[in-house]
N, C-alpha and C positions, 0 to 999 in steps of 0.2 A: 857387643858396639858399644858407643860410650852415649848416655844420653843427650840431645842437642842441647840448648841453649835453648831457655823458654822468651815469649814476649806475653809480660803479664802487666797489664793494666789495673792501679789499683785508686779508688773511688774515696777522698777523705780532706782532710781539713790540711792541704799544702800549707798551712805555718806550725801543726803539730812536731813536735818531735817524737813523739811516741808513733805516727804516721810516718814521718818524714826516714825516721830508724828500720821501721819495715823494708821501704823504699832499699836502702844504703846497703841491707843484707843482703837482698837478692841482688843488686848491683853487683857488690863485690864479688857474689859467686858466677858473675858472666852472664845473666839474666840481664835482656830488654827492657828496662823498667820505664812505663809512663803510670805518671799518677793525672788524674782528671778533680780539679778543684775547683771553687769561686774563693778561694785562698790560698795566696802561694807565697812562698816565702820568699823573701827579699834578701838574705841575710847571704852576705857573702862566703860561695863554697857550698853551701844547703844544697843546690842542687847540682854538682858533680856527677856526671854519671846520669845523669836520672833527666829523664825528657816530661817538663809541665807542660798542662793543656790546661789556659783560664776556660772553665765549663760555660762562660758566656760567650764566648772568642769559636766555638764550635758549630754553632748552628745558625747565624745567620742574624737577622733582627728577632728572630722568637727567639732567641736565649737572651736578650740584652734589653728587652721592656718589659719593665716591671709589671708586673701580675701578668703577664703572659707565659714569662719565661722558667715558673717554678715547674709548668706544665710541660716546657718544653726540652729541661735538661735530659730530663731520663732517655727520650727518643735520640737524642745528640748525642747520650756514652753511646747507645747500642751502635750507631754507627760509625762515632770513634771507634769504638773495641772491630767491628768489621772491617774499617779502612786500613786499621794498622793490622789485621791480621794477627790478634790476640788470641794468646790461646788460652790465658783463664782473668777474669778479673776477681779483684778482691776487695770486697768493702768494708772502712772501717768504720767504726761509730752510727749507728742505723739513724738516724733524726740529723741530718735528712739525706748523709750519704749510701748510708746502705739504702736508704730506701728508694734513690734516684738508680743505685746500681740493681736491686730487683724489679724497676720498671722500665728499664732500659730490657729488658727481655732476654738479656746474653747469657749464654751459659757455659762453661761452669762458669758457677758462682761462688763463691767462697766468701765469708760472712765474719767481722770480728764484731759482734755485742760488745759493748763498753757498759761500766756498770750504771752510769747514769740512765743508759738508752732502757735498762730490763727492770733495773730498780727503784726508777723513780718514771720516765716515761709509760714505761709495760705496764705498770699497775694503776694508770690513771688515764681513765678516758680520753679525760678533758685535756690529757699533755700530749695524747699521740700514741694510747695504745693501741688503736687500731693499725695504724705506720707500721710500728715496729712488728706486730703477730704478721703483720704482711711482710714488712722483710726478710725476716726470720723464715717463715713460709717460703718465698723463691730460694734460700741458701740450697747450694749442695752440699758445702761441708764448711762446718764452721771453727774457727781457732778463738780460743780463751785463753786467759791469762790465770784464771785462779777455780778453784775446784766450787765454792760458793755460785762464780759466773758462770758455768757449763750446767750444773744444779738450776736457774733461774732460765738459759734459754732455754732448756730442756721442758721448763712447767710450759717457757712462752711456742711449745710446738717442734722444737728442735728435735732432732730421731738422735737420742747419745751413743749410736754406732758412729755418727757420721762427725764425733766431736775430738779433735783434738787437743792438748792442753799443753801449746806453746807461750813462753814468755818473750816474744822476737823481739822487744824495742828495749832489753838487756845483753849488752854483748860485754860477758867477763874479762877475755882475757886482758885488757889492758888495766883492770881495776884489780888492786893488790897492795896491800901494806908496805910495801917495798918499793912504790910512788912517793913516799912522803917526801915532801920539797922544805928544807931545812929556814928557808929564804922566807915562803911566804909570810910569816907573823911579822917581819920587819918591811915586806912590804906593804900592810894594813899598817904602819906605826907604834907596832906592839912590839912586849917583852919574847922574850925565847920561852921563857915558861909557862906564856897564856894559855891558858884549858879554852879550844876551841870546839864551841858549840857549832853545829851546821846543819841549816836548811835548803835545800834544794826545790821547795814547793813555790806555783806561782802565787804572785799578789790576786787573789781569788777570793771570794766569802765561804766558800768550802775549806779553803786548804788551813782557817781560823789564824795567821800569823799575829794577831791584834792580840790575842790570848798566851801565845806564847810571845811575844815582845814583851808582854808586863810579867810573865814569870819568870822570865830571864833576865831584868829590873830587879824582881825581889829575890834570884838565887844570885845573882851579882852585888848585889849586896852587902850579900853573907860570904862569898867567892870572892873577893876581889881583883883574883888573877881570870875569870870567865870573859869570855868572849864571844861575840854571836858573827859569824856568816848568814846574811841571808843571799844565796844564790839561786837568782830566777832568772828565769828567759822573758815574761810579759804579765801583765796582769793588769786589770781598770782599780786595784787600791793601792797600787804603791803611793800614792801620793797621803791619803791618809795614814800607813803604814809608817812612811818619813815621819807626816806629822808627831804622831805616840811616840818616836825616840826621842826627838827632839821636845817634846811636851817632861816624859820621864829623865829627860835630863842623861841617858847615855848613848850620843852620838859618840864619843869615844871609846866605845865598850863593841858596835854593832856596823857593821862592813856591808854595805851594798854592794853586791858584785855582780855582775852577771859572768856565766865561765863558758867559754865555747867547747865545746864537744871534747875537743883534743885538752885539753885541761882540767877536767872533770876529775880524769885518776887520781891527779897530783892534789885538788883539792880534797877529794876523800878523805885521801891517805893520810892527808896533814889535820886530817881534825881530831877529837879526841872521842867525840862521840856526837851524831846524829838524832835527828828527831823532826817528827813527822806527826801532825795532830789531824789532818784532813778529815774530812764528814762521811766523803767517798771514795772510796780507791777500792782496786784492782790491780795486788798486787804492784808497787808504784816501783817504776825505775830505781827513783833516789834510796827509796827500802834497799833493791837487792845489788845496785851500787856499793852502797855503805857497807852495808853486808860482807861482803866481796872485798873490803877495804879492810875487814876488821874492825871495823867499829862497833861499840854496842850501842842498844837504839832507846830511843822512848819513842813510841808509838801511840796515837790515836787508836780507840777501840772498835775502827771501821769493820764493815764486812771486809771479809778475807784475812785481814791483819793476823788474826790468830793461826791461819796455816803455814805462818813463818815465824813468829814472834808471840810469846804470850810472857806471860808473869814471869821474871826469874829464870826465863830463856831464852837467851841473847836481848836481854832489855827488860825496858817497864814499858805498861798499858796503861792507859789513861782516858776519863772521860775527855770526848775532844773538846769539849769549853768547858773543862775542867779545870779551873788558872792553879783553885790551892793544891791539886792532885801532881798539875804539873812541875809547877816551883818545888813540889818535894821529889819527885822521880828527878830531877835536873840536880837538886843539891846530894842527893844519896851515888848518882853517879860523876858528879864534881870530886867530891871530898873522898873518893873511894877506887884509886889507880886499880888494885886487885881486883873488884869486880867486872871494871874496865875491862879490862885483860881477859877476865874469864869470859865475858859476856860474847867478845868482839874475837874471841877463838871461836865460840862455838858458831859464830855465824857466817863466818869465811868459811867453813868447814862443811854448816849446810848445804851453804848455796853453791858450791861448787859442787858437789854430790847429788845434788836434786837438777843444776843444768847443765850437764857434762858434757849432752850433747850442743852444736853451735848452734843457734835459732836460723839463720840461712838455710841451715843443711834439713833444719826442720821441718822449714817449710817448702822447701824446694820438692825434700821426698815427697809431702803429703800433695802439692800439684802432679806429680809424676803419676803419684798412683791414683789419680782422680781421673787423670786424663786418658790411665789406661783401663781403668776400668767403665769409663765413658765410651773407645773406641772396643770393647769386649762388646760393649752391650747394643753397639751398631749407631751412637746415639754420633 
């Protein structure tokens, strides 16, 4: 007998592409997916197939009044889950969303700690270590995307037997070198032989885009055909990055571009190399999608990156704030097409071998197994 579709409630940042991709993967497989958040995307099409609930609207006055609502969110989420006859709740990002899910007292509960949760807040009592540990303790299962994340989640109290490593926010089939768009350079007003450096990171302090822009300016002075695409969804530092590009006099070589999800495969495949020097990372989607598109990579030496890219294996690895090292790495790849090809071929092969199981399938199997175990235990 085929297993029935599930009713699943995600608690997370409703504007985060990482969280939304979790919901999309499950909705695509026929499950009824709800999300609850204090931030809901307004981008066209991003809620198609998903039911979104604003946490401030589900508990009457108690979830609308500042100072009171932070205590009311968790029980309101529990009532929402009960009222919707939810099978599984999945909390993404422990503070505040996983903590709300934990305090809702709904089970079964799956938790996905992100790196900032565990490597920053989880180690600092002044920044939420107590709440991180409480959220971890409430989980019945844990979904993480890296070995380092798994190890740190266990250190915070998780049972290692209850962890699953699933890179849920990446859907590989749309990505590949065959998606290359020969007209992309012309759309940016660039020559056909332009060498395109691609960054998919948001304009935030930890992504170090200021370092990238300065290093690119130095590299482009030596390789005139070099161009840079800064493709990001959002970020509070965009005005500063735009000002820096103007100050360095490279506006004609840099494109600020918002790429909708369905544009990303062509954008990745049309670049010549990818770069990401974020200070904190957890198997970033931008890296995986670029690798699947056969791009060589320049990566910052953040935790988890060495699970995928090491110096000379798929790319170059530099200090996240080391402008000199980044300039050298960019020049090495811009000047050597054979090196780019060798790194890119390796990256596509590694990614497709490691992520052979579709993430939606892996997630639903975890949920079915969890529900079966709880039924067998009489819960």
